[in-house]
C-alpha positions, 0 to 999 in steps of 0.5 A, a space after each residue: 860561444 864556439 865557432 865551427 871552422 868549416 873546411 871550404 878550402 885548403 891552401 898549401 904553404 910554400 913549404 908544404 908544396 915543396 914537401 909534397 913535391 919531395 914526398 909524392 912527386 907525381 901528385 898535383 897540388 889540387 889533388 892534395 888540397 882536395 884530399 886534405 879538405 875531405 879528410 878535415 871535413 870527415 874529422 870535423 864530423 867526428 868532432 875533432 879538436 885542434 891541439 894546444 897549438 891550434 893544429 889538426 893533423 890528418 892522414 890524407 893519402 893512406 897508400 903513400 902514408 902522407 899526413 898534413 899538419 893544418 891550421 885554421 886560416 883567418 880568412 876561412 878554411 885551412 892552411 897546410 903548414 907541412 906534409 910528412 910521410 909516415 914512418 920516414 925517419 927524416 920526417 920524424 924531425 919535421 913532425 916534431 918541429 911542427 908540433 904535430 901529434 907525435 906519440 911518445 914512442 916517436 919522440 923517444 926514437 927521435 931522441 935516440 937517433 939524435 943523441 945515440 944509444 950510449 948517450 941516452 943510457 948515460 942520460 938515464 943514469 943521470 936522471 935516476 941519480 937526479 930523482 934519488 937526490 930530489 927524494 933525499 932533498 925532499 925528505 930533508 926539506 919536508 922535515 923542515 918546511 913540508 915542501 917536496 923539492 923537485 920530485 915531480 920534475 925528476 919523476 917526469 924525466 925518469 919516465 921519459 928516459 925509461 921509455 927510451 930504455 925500453 926502445 934501446 933494449 927492445 924490451 917494451 912488451 917484456 917490461 910491461 908484462 913484468 910490471 903487470 906481474 909485479 903490480 899483481 904481486 904487490 896487490 896480493 901482498 897488501 891483501 895478505 897483510 890486511 887479512 893478517 892485521 884483522 
């Protein structure tokens, strides 16, 4: 049996109130609560689901780019845990901390900001080396036991670091187009070799 969590009220945590004062100095708490309540209700009508941690993230002021990370309250309604401002680098950390829905790009940008360009390039080399070692180990183990030894984990690490490299070198669109071209080239090669085999 599923329960609908109606948005009959929104309470702002002390932390969210403090963030509201910083991010929207002239906005009253009641104004923010009403705006968040309306947005949650609108999202519920669209069938929004909470994330794995039970949070709903809503953009309640498009002019200022204000978002609230809200959780269902046991006594009914919703509680805003924090408020962050879209596009503010200082708020990226808060977005991640409260496990708000942050896209991969945002998280990768945060990693680059936190550890620096050079360190992330070195990390890329380490991750690529880790994948290479896992592949060699998997090949040896498969010959002996049939196991794959850490390859999926290393692939995941490489995928994350590749996204960071696209940001560092500013080549996301170019890399995407080259990827599409290379996939098409591979497709043609498979078709050609398939025709020759027949």
